[in-house]
TIPA-845784 format. One record per residue (C-alpha): residue in one letter; chain; y, z, x. Coordinates in Angstrom, 2 decimals. Layout:
BEGIN
 miba torba   north      up    east
    a     A       Y       Z       X
...
% end
This chain:
BEGIN
 miba torba   north      up    east
    x     A    2.11   -7.74   -3.40
    x     A    3.96   -6.96   -0.33
    x     A    2.77   -6.96    3.29
    x     A    2.59   -3.12    3.34
    x     A    0.43   -2.95    0.25
    x     A   -1.94   -5.62    1.72
    x     A   -2.26   -3.74    5.03
    x     A   -2.75   -0.40    3.16
    x     A   -5.49   -1.91    0.98
    x     A   -7.19   -3.19    4.15
    x     A   -7.09    0.13    5.84
    x     A   -8.45    1.86    2.76
    x     A  -11.41   -0.65    2.59
    x     A  -11.98   -0.25    6.34
    x     A  -12.03    3.59    6.08
    x     A  -14.53    3.59    3.22
    x     A  -16.74    1.20    5.24
    x     A  -16.56    3.32    8.38
    x     A  -16.97    6.61    6.53
    x     A  -20.68    5.78    5.90
    x     A  -21.27    5.18    9.64
    x     A  -19.47    8.20   11.01
    x     A  -21.64   11.10   12.10
    x     A  -19.23   13.53   13.83
    x     A  -16.93   15.65   11.70
    x     A  -13.92   14.73   13.97
    x     A  -14.40   11.15   13.01
    x     A  -14.59   11.97    9.35
    x     A  -11.41   14.01    9.57
    x     A   -9.62   11.07   11.28
    x     A  -10.84    8.58    8.65
    x     A   -9.75   11.04    5.88
    x     A   -6.28   11.31    7.39
    x     A   -6.08    7.49    7.77
    x     A   -7.23    7.06    4.15
    x     A   -4.61    9.60    2.87
    x     A   -1.78    7.82    4.88
    x     A   -2.83    4.42    3.56
    x     A   -3.00    5.62   -0.07
    x     A    0.36    7.28    0.28
    x     A    1.83    4.05    1.73
    x     A    0.26    1.98   -1.08
    x     A    1.63    4.40   -3.69
    x     A    5.09    4.47   -2.17
    x     A    5.21    0.67   -1.89
    x     A    4.19    0.26   -5.54
    x     A    6.89    2.66   -6.66
    x     A    9.54    0.84   -4.49
    x     A    8.53   -2.61   -5.96
    x     A    8.65   -1.21   -9.54
    x     A   11.94    0.45   -8.95
    x     A   13.77   -2.48   -7.45
    x     A   12.13   -5.35   -9.33
    x     A   14.80   -5.12  -12.07
    x     A   17.67   -5.25   -9.64
    x     A   16.22   -8.38   -7.97
    x     A   15.60  -10.01  -11.39
    x     A   19.20   -9.31  -12.35
    x     A   20.54  -10.87   -9.18
    x     A   18.36  -13.91   -9.63
    x     A   19.71  -14.32  -13.19
    x     A   23.26  -14.16  -11.87
    x     A   22.53  -16.79   -9.30
    x     A   20.83  -19.14  -11.79
    x     A   22.36  -18.37  -15.23
    x     A   20.81  -21.48  -16.94
    x     A   17.16  -20.43  -16.30
% end
C-alpha cells in the first residue's frame, strides 16, 4: 500500500466520523467533496499500482535472474 492510499483511507475514515457530527449543510457538502476526492485518489492509486506492478516485477527479475 502506498502513502497516498494510506492517507486517502485515513481521510475517508475521518470524513465518515465527522459526517455524524456535522449539523450545517455547508459542512456536509465540504465533507462530501473531501470524501469524493479521497475516494478518487484511492481508486487512481490502486489503478496505478496494478498497472505498473508488472513492469517493476520484470525489472526486478532482470536485476536478480537467479531468484
